C-alpha positions in Angstrom: 22.1 -15.7 1.8 22.2 -12.0 1.5 21.0 -10.3 -1.6 23.0 -7.5 -3.1 21.4 -4.1 -3.3 21.1 -4.5 -7.1 19.3 -7.9 -6.7 17.0 -6.4 -4.1 16.1 -3.5 -6.4 15.3 -5.8 -9.3 13.1 -8.0 -7.1 11.3 -5.0 -5.8 10.8 -3.6 -9.3 9.4 -7.0 -10.3 7.0 -7.2 -7.4 6.0 -3.6 -7.9 4.9 -4.3 -11.5 2.5 -6.9 -10.2 1.1 -5.2 -7.1 -1.7 -2.7 -6.9 -0.3 0.7 -6.0 -2.0 0.9 -2.6 -0.8 -2.5 -1.5 2.8 -1.5 -2.6 2.6 1.7 -0.6 1.5 -0.2 2.4 4.4 -2.6 2.1 6.8 0.3 1.8 5.5 1.8 5.1 5.9 -1.6 6.8 9.5 -1.9 5.7 10.7 1.5 6.8 
């Protein structure tokens, strides 16, 4: 099951709203 880019964006936005900023930044670095 592949998510569309739009679905991924909304999931990330949802997660972002719950995560502390530093943890989110760390996760961004991991996914690059």
